[in-house]
MIDOSE-1310 file (N, C-alpha, C; in nm, 2 decimals, decimal comma, always signed):
residues 169
revh	+12,91/+19,58/+14,31/+12,82/+19,46/+14,34/+12,68/+19,51/+14,39; +12,67/+19,62/+14,46/+12,54/+19,66/+14,51/+12,44/+19,70/+14,40; +12,49/+19,74/+14,28/+12,40/+19,77/+14,17/+12,33/+19,64/+14,13; +12,40/+19,53/+14,13/+12,34/+19,40/+14,09/+12,21/+19,37/+14,17
diwg	+12,21/+19,42/+14,30/+12,10/+19,39/+14,39/+11,98/+19,48/+14,38; +11,99/+19,59/+14,29/+11,88/+19,68/+14,28/+11,77/+19,60/+14,20; +11,65/+19,61/+14,24/+11,54/+19,54/+14,18/+11,53/+19,58/+14,03; +11,53/+19,71/+14,00/+11,52/+19,75/+13,86/+11,52/+19,90/+13,85
fdkl	+11,52/+19,94/+13,72/+11,52/+20,08/+13,69/+11,40/+20,10/+13,59; +11,34/+20,22/+13,61/+11,22/+20,24/+13,52/+11,23/+20,37/+13,44; +11,33/+20,45/+13,46/+11,35/+20,57/+13,37/+11,50/+20,60/+13,36; +11,54/+20,64/+13,24/+11,67/+20,68/+13,21/+11,67/+20,83/+13,17
hlfk	+11,77/+20,91/+13,22/+11,79/+21,04/+13,18/+11,94/+21,05/+13,13; +11,96/+21,11/+13,02/+12,10/+21,12/+12,96/+12,13/+21,27/+12,95; +12,25/+21,30/+13,01/+12,30/+21,44/+13,01/+12,44/+21,44/+12,94; +12,47/+21,55/+12,89/+12,61/+21,58/+12,84/+12,66/+21,70/+12,91
apva	+12,79/+21,70/+12,93/+12,86/+21,81/+13,00/+12,99/+21,84/+12,94; +13,04/+21,96/+12,96/+13,17/+21,99/+12,90/+13,29/+21,91/+12,96; +13,38/+21,88/+12,87/+13,50/+21,81/+12,91/+13,60/+21,92/+12,97; +13,66/+21,89/+13,08/+13,75/+21,99/+13,14/+13,86/+22,03/+13,05
gfnv	+13,88/+22,16/+13,03/+13,99/+22,21/+12,95/+13,95/+22,22/+12,80; +13,83/+22,18/+12,76/+13,78/+22,19/+12,62/+13,64/+22,25/+12,62; +13,61/+22,31/+12,51/+13,48/+22,38/+12,49/+13,38/+22,29/+12,42; +13,38/+22,16/+12,46/+13,29/+22,06/+12,39/+13,22/+21,98/+12,50
slqq	+13,10/+21,95/+12,48/+13,02/+21,87/+12,58/+13,02/+21,72/+12,54; +13,13/+21,65/+12,58/+13,14/+21,51/+12,54/+13,13/+21,42/+12,66; +13,13/+21,48/+12,78/+13,12/+21,40/+12,91/+12,97/+21,35/+12,91; +12,95/+21,23/+12,93/+12,81/+21,17/+12,93/+12,78/+21,13/+13,07
ivvl	+12,66/+21,17/+13,12/+12,61/+21,13/+13,25/+12,47/+21,06/+13,23; +12,47/+20,94/+13,28/+12,34/+20,86/+13,28/+12,28/+20,86/+13,42; +12,16/+20,89/+13,43/+12,09/+20,89/+13,56/+11,97/+20,79/+13,54; +11,97/+20,69/+13,63/+11,87/+20,59/+13,63/+11,78/+20,60/+13,75
rtds	+11,65/+20,60/+13,73/+11,56/+20,60/+13,85/+11,53/+20,46/+13,89; +11,55/+20,43/+14,02/+11,52/+20,29/+14,06/+11,37/+20,26/+14,07; +11,33/+20,14/+14,04/+11,19/+20,10/+14,03/+11,17/+20,03/+14,17; +11,04/+20,02/+14,20/+11,00/+19,95/+14,32/+10,93/+19,82/+14,28
mdae	+10,94/+19,72/+14,37/+10,87/+19,59/+14,35/+10,72/+19,62/+14,37; +10,69/+19,71/+14,45/+10,55/+19,74/+14,48/+10,50/+19,85/+14,39; +10,41/+19,81/+14,30/+10,35/+19,91/+14,20/+10,28/+20,03/+14,27; +10,22/+20,00/+14,38/+10,15/+20,11/+14,45/+10,25/+20,21/+14,52
raps	+10,37/+20,17/+14,54/+10,47/+20,26/+14,61/+10,57/+20,30/+14,51; +10,53/+20,33/+14,38/+10,62/+20,37/+14,28/+10,69/+20,50/+14,33; +10,83/+20,50/+14,31/+10,90/+20,62/+14,35/+10,87/+20,74/+14,28; +10,86/+20,85/+14,35/+10,84/+20,98/+14,29/+10,88/+21,09/+14,39
geda	+10,91/+21,21/+14,34/+10,94/+21,32/+14,42/+11,06/+21,29/+14,52; +11,04/+21,32/+14,65/+11,14/+21,30/+14,75/+11,18/+21,16/+14,78; +11,09/+21,06/+14,74/+11,11/+20,92/+14,77/+11,19/+20,86/+14,66; +11,20/+20,92/+14,55/+11,27/+20,86/+14,43/+11,42/+20,84/+14,46
eyll	+11,47/+20,73/+14,41/+11,61/+20,70/+14,42/+11,67/+20,69/+14,29; +11,79/+20,75/+14,27/+11,85/+20,75/+14,14/+12,00/+20,70/+14,16; +12,04/+20,65/+14,04/+12,18/+20,60/+14,03/+12,24/+20,69/+13,92; +12,34/+20,77/+13,96/+12,41/+20,86/+13,86/+12,54/+20,78/+13,82
ltyc	+12,56/+20,77/+13,69/+12,67/+20,70/+13,63/+12,75/+20,79/+13,53; +12,88/+20,78/+13,53/+12,96/+20,85/+13,43/+13,09/+20,78/+13,42; +13,16/+20,80/+13,31/+13,29/+20,74/+13,29/+13,38/+20,86/+13,26; +13,48/+20,89/+13,34/+13,57/+21,00/+13,32/+13,71/+20,94/+13,27
lsrg	+13,77/+21,00/+13,17/+13,90/+20,95/+13,13/+14,00/+20,96/+13,23; +14,00/+21,06/+13,32/+14,10/+21,08/+13,42/+14,08/+21,00/+13,54; +13,95/+20,96/+13,57/+13,92/+20,89/+13,69/+13,85/+20,76/+13,68; +13,81/+20,72/+13,55/+13,74/+20,60/+13,53/+13,59/+20,60/+13,56
llfq	+13,54/+20,49/+13,60/+13,39/+20,48/+13,62/+13,36/+20,54/+13,76; +13,26/+20,63/+13,76/+13,21/+20,69/+13,88/+13,06/+20,67/+13,89; +13,01/+20,64/+14,01/+12,87/+20,62/+14,03/+12,83/+20,66/+14,17; +12,71/+20,71/+14,18/+12,66/+20,76/+14,31/+12,51/+20,73/+14,32
kqtg	+12,46/+20,69/+14,44/+12,32/+20,68/+14,46/+12,27/+20,81/+14,52; +12,15/+20,85/+14,49/+12,09/+20,97/+14,54/+11,95/+20,95/+14,56; +11,89/+21,02/+14,67/+11,75/+21,01/+14,69/+11,69/+21,15/+14,68; +11,57/+21,16/+14,63/+11,50/+21,29/+14,61/+11,54/+21,33/+14,47
sfga	+11,56/+21,46/+14,45/+11,59/+21,51/+14,32/+11,74/+21,49/+14,29; +11,78/+21,49/+14,17/+11,92/+21,48/+14,13/+11,96/+21,60/+14,05; +12,09/+21,63/+14,05/+12,14/+21,73/+13,97/+12,27/+21,69/+13,90; +12,29/+21,75/+13,79/+12,41/+21,73/+13,71/+12,46/+21,86/+13,68
aaae	+12,55/+21,92/+13,76/+12,60/+22,05/+13,75/+12,66/+22,07/+13,61; +12,63/+22,19/+13,55/+12,69/+22,23/+13,42/+12,65/+22,13/+13,31; +12,55/+22,05/+13,33/+12,52/+21,95/+13,23/+12,39/+21,99/+13,16; +12,38/+21,94/+13,04/+12,26/+21,97/+12,95/+12,18/+21,84/+12,93
lvgd	+12,05/+21,84/+12,95/+11,97/+21,72/+12,93/+11,96/+21,69/+12,78; +12,01/+21,57/+12,75/+11,99/+21,52/+12,61/+11,85/+21,47/+12,59; +11,81/+21,39/+12,69/+11,67/+21,34/+12,68/+11,65/+21,24/+12,79; +11,53/+21,20/+12,80/+11,49/+21,09/+12,90/+11,39/+21,00/+12,84
apcr	+11,38/+20,88/+12,89/+11,29/+20,78/+12,84/+11,26/+20,68/+12,95; +11,13/+20,63/+12,94/+11,10/+20,52/+13,04/+11,17/+20,39/+13,00; +11,20/+20,31/+13,10/+11,26/+20,18/+13,07/+11,15/+20,08/+13,12; +11,16/+19,96/+13,06/+11,07/+19,85/+13,11/+11,14/+19,76/+13,20
kipg	+11,13/+19,79/+13,33/+11,18/+19,70/+13,44/+11,32/+19,65/+13,40; +11,42/+19,73/+13,39/+11,55/+19,69/+13,36/+11,62/+19,64/+13,49; +11,66/+19,52/+13,51/+11,71/+19,47/+13,63/+11,85/+19,53/+13,66; +11,88/+19,54/+13,79/+12,01/+19,60/+13,83/+12,13/+19,52/+13,77
havg	+12,12/+19,39/+13,76/+12,23/+19,31/+13,71/+12,27/+19,35/+13,57; +12,17/+19,39/+13,49/+12,20/+19,43/+13,35/+12,29/+19,55/+13,35; +12,26/+19,65/+13,44/+12,35/+19,77/+13,45/+12,48/+19,74/+13,52; +12,47/+19,65/+13,62/+12,59/+19,61/+13,69/+12,69/+19,54/+13,61
gvme	+12,64/+19,46/+13,51/+12,73/+19,39/+13,42/+12,81/+19,49/+13,33; +12,74/+19,59/+13,28/+12,81/+19,69/+13,20/+12,91/+19,76/+13,29; +12,88/+19,80/+13,41/+12,97/+19,86/+13,50/+13,10/+19,78/+13,52; +13,08/+19,65/+13,55/+13,19/+19,56/+13,57/+13,28/+19,55/+13,44
efln	+13,22/+19,55/+13,33/+13,29/+19,54/+13,20/+13,38/+19,67/+13,19; +13,33/+19,78/+13,22/+13,41/+19,91/+13,21/+13,51/+19,93/+13,32; +13,49/+19,86/+13,43/+13,59/+19,87/+13,54/+13,73/+19,81/+13,49; +13,72/+19,71/+13,40/+13,84/+19,64/+13,36/+13,89/+19,68/+13,22
rsac	+13,83/+19,78/+13,16/+13,86/+19,82/+13,03/+13,96/+19,93/+13,02; +14,05/+19,92/+12,93/+14,15/+20,03/+12,91/+14,07/+20,15/+12,85; +14,11/+20,27/+12,90/+14,04/+20,39/+12,85/+14,09/+20,44/+12,72; +14,00/+20,49/+12,64/+14,04/+20,56/+12,51/+13,96/+20,68/+12,50
yssp	+13,98/+20,76/+12,40/+13,91/+20,89/+12,39/+13,76/+20,88/+12,38; +13,71/+20,77/+12,34/+13,56/+20,75/+12,33/+13,50/+20,68/+12,45; +13,58/+20,64/+12,55/+13,53/+20,56/+12,66/+13,40/+20,62/+12,73; +13,40/+20,76/+12,76/+13,28/+20,81/+12,82/+13,15/+20,79/+12,73
idfa	+13,17/+20,80/+12,60/+13,05/+20,78/+12,51/+13,02/+20,63/+12,51; +13,13/+20,55/+12,49/+13,11/+20,40/+12,49/+13,03/+20,35/+12,61; +13,06/+20,40/+12,73/+13,00/+20,36/+12,85/+12,85/+20,40/+12,85; +12,83/+20,53/+12,82/+12,69/+20,57/+12,82/+12,60/+20,50/+12,72
qaiv	+12,66/+20,47/+12,61/+12,59/+20,40/+12,50/+12,56/+20,25/+12,55; +12,66/+20,20/+12,62/+12,64/+20,06/+12,67/+12,53/+20,05/+12,78; +12,52/+20,15/+12,86/+12,41/+20,16/+12,96/+12,28/+20,18/+12,89; +12,27/+20,27/+12,80/+12,15/+20,29/+12,72/+12,11/+20,16/+12,65
sacn	+12,20/+20,09/+12,59/+12,17/+19,96/+12,53/+12,12/+19,86/+12,62; +12,18/+19,85/+12,75/+12,13/+19,76/+12,85/+11,99/+19,79/+12,89; +11,95/+19,92/+12,87/+11,81/+19,96/+12,90/+11,72/+19,95/+12,78; +11,77/+19,89/+12,67/+11,69/+19,87/+12,55/+11,64/+20,01/+12,49
lena	+11,72/+20,11/+12,50/+11,68/+20,24/+12,45/+11,77/+20,30/+12,34; +11,84/+20,21/+12,27/+11,94/+20,25/+12,17/+11,87/+20,35/+12,07; +11,75/+20,32/+12,02/+11,69/+20,40/+11,92/+11,66/+20,54/+11,97; +11,63/+20,55/+12,09/+11,59/+20,68/+12,15/+11,71/+20,78/+12,15
fqgh	+11,83/+20,73/+12,15/+11,95/+20,82/+12,16/+12,05/+20,80/+12,05; +12,01/+20,73/+11,94/+12,11/+20,69/+11,84/+12,17/+20,82/+11,78; +12,09/+20,92/+11,74/+12,14/+21,05/+11,68/+12,24/+21,12/+11,77; +12,21/+21,12/+11,90/+12,30/+21,18/+12,00/+12,44/+21,12/+12,00
feka	+12,44/+20,98/+12,00/+12,56/+20,91/+12,01/+12,64/+20,93/+11,88; +12,58/+20,93/+11,76/+12,65/+20,95/+11,64/+12,72/+21,08/+11,64; +12,65/+21,18/+11,68/+12,71/+21,32/+11,69/+12,82/+21,33/+11,79; +12,80/+21,26/+11,90/+12,90/+21,26/+12,01/+13,03/+21,19/+11,96
ysea	+13,02/+21,08/+11,90/+13,13/+21,01/+11,84/+13,21/+21,09/+11,74; +13,13/+21,16/+11,65/+13,19/+21,24/+11,55/+13,27/+21,36/+11,61; +13,22/+21,42/+11,71/+13,28/+21,53/+11,78/+13,40/+21,48/+11,86; +13,39/+21,37/+11,92/+13,51/+21,31/+12,00/+13,62/+21,28/+11,90
krly	+13,59/+21,22/+11,79/+13,70/+21,19/+11,69/+13,76/+21,31/+11,64; +13,68/+21,42/+11,61/+13,73/+21,54/+11,56/+13,83/+21,60/+11,67; +13,79/+21,60/+11,79/+13,87/+21,65/+11,90/+14,00/+21,57/+11,92; +13,99/+21,44/+11,91/+14,10/+21,35/+11,93/+14,20/+21,38/+11,81
deql	+14,15/+21,39/+11,69/+14,24/+21,42/+11,57/+14,31/+21,55/+11,59; +14,24/+21,65/+11,64/+14,30/+21,78/+11,66/+14,41/+21,78/+11,76; +14,38/+21,71/+11,87/+14,49/+21,70/+11,98/+14,61/+21,62/+11,93; +14,59/+21,52/+11,85/+14,70/+21,44/+11,79/+14,78/+21,53/+11,69
rlqn	+14,71/+21,61/+11,61/+14,78/+21,70/+11,52/+14,86/+21,80/+11,60; +14,81/+21,86/+11,71/+14,88/+21,96/+11,79/+15,01/+21,89/+11,85; +14,99/+21,77/+11,90/+15,10/+21,70/+11,96/+15,21/+21,67/+11,86; +15,17/+21,63/+11,74/+15,27/+21,60/+11,63/+15,35/+21,73/+11,59
erra	+15,27/+21,84/+11,59/+15,34/+21,97/+11,56/+15,44/+22,01/+11,67; +15,41/+21,99/+11,80/+15,50/+22,02/+11,90/+15,62/+21,93/+11,90; +15,60/+21,80/+11,87/+15,72/+21,71/+11,85/+15,81/+21,75/+11,74; +15,74/+21,79/+11,63/+15,82/+21,83/+11,51/+15,90/+21,96/+11,54
avas	+15,84/+22,05/+11,62/+15,91/+22,17/+11,66/+16,03/+22,14/+11,75; +16,01/+22,05/+11,84/+16,12/+22,01/+11,93/+16,23/+21,95/+11,86; +16,20/+21,86/+11,76/+16,30/+21,79/+11,68/+16,38/+21,89/+11,60; +16,31/+21,98/+11,54/+16,38/+22,08/+11,45/+16,47/+22,17/+11,54
taaa	+16,43/+22,20/+11,66/+16,51/+22,28/+11,75/+16,63/+22,20/+11,79; +16,62/+22,07/+11,82/+16,73/+21,99/+11,86/+16,83/+21,98/+11,74; +16,78/+21,96/+11,62/+16,86/+21,95/+11,50/+16,94/+22,08/+11,48; +16,87/+22,19/+11,49/+16,94/+22,32/+11,47/+17,05/+22,34/+11,58
gaml	+17,02/+22,30/+11,70/+17,12/+22,30/+11,81/+17,25/+22,21/+11,78; +17,22/+22,10/+11,73/+17,33/+22,01/+11,69/+17,42/+22,06/+11,58; +17,35/+22,12/+11,48/+17,43/+22,18/+11,37/+17,51/+22,30/+11,42; +17,45/+22,38/+11,51/+17,53/+22,49/+11,57/+17,65/+22,44/+11,64
mcsv	+17,64/+22,33/+11,72/+17,75/+22,28/+11,80/+17,86/+22,23/+11,70; +17,82/+22,16/+11,59/+17,91/+22,11/+11,49/+17,99/+22,23/+11,43; +17,92/+22,34/+11,40/+17,99/+22,45/+11,33/+18,08/+22,52/+11,43; +18,06/+22,52/+11,55/+18,15/+22,59/+11,65/+18,28/+22,52/+11,66
q	+18,28/+22,39/+11,65/+18,40/+22,31/+11,67/+18,49/+22,33/+11,55
């Protein structure tokens, strides 16, 4: 609810980071710089406030406010872009939507893309999201294939064991 009360955001930074256990950078981290109502006191340097947002499959929606500089450990900057006075309620609405959504393999990307869209910056990051979705689908399909192979191996072992038991009797 407190994000709804933020006056606005004036800059978006998008990062990607490795997914735990995999050698792919599909975790998306959005960092929004808060804007000031007072144009003469525009936030910068140590006075700047940031909202860090990410969606983790294992933990859901995570967000944190930070003052001064921000860091996204082990993350790579995809890009940044100025926003035009994006009100806090626009970002807060996306956050509420994802709090109640069931997670799927693309949820971290879906969330970041929804925040980027709420900031009217879809065109600035379209190529990144297309590539991220493609990589996520490839990883998901690979994990599904490995899971099916394991199930098939277990089933054939169980069938061999049953045949052995029948032949012993």
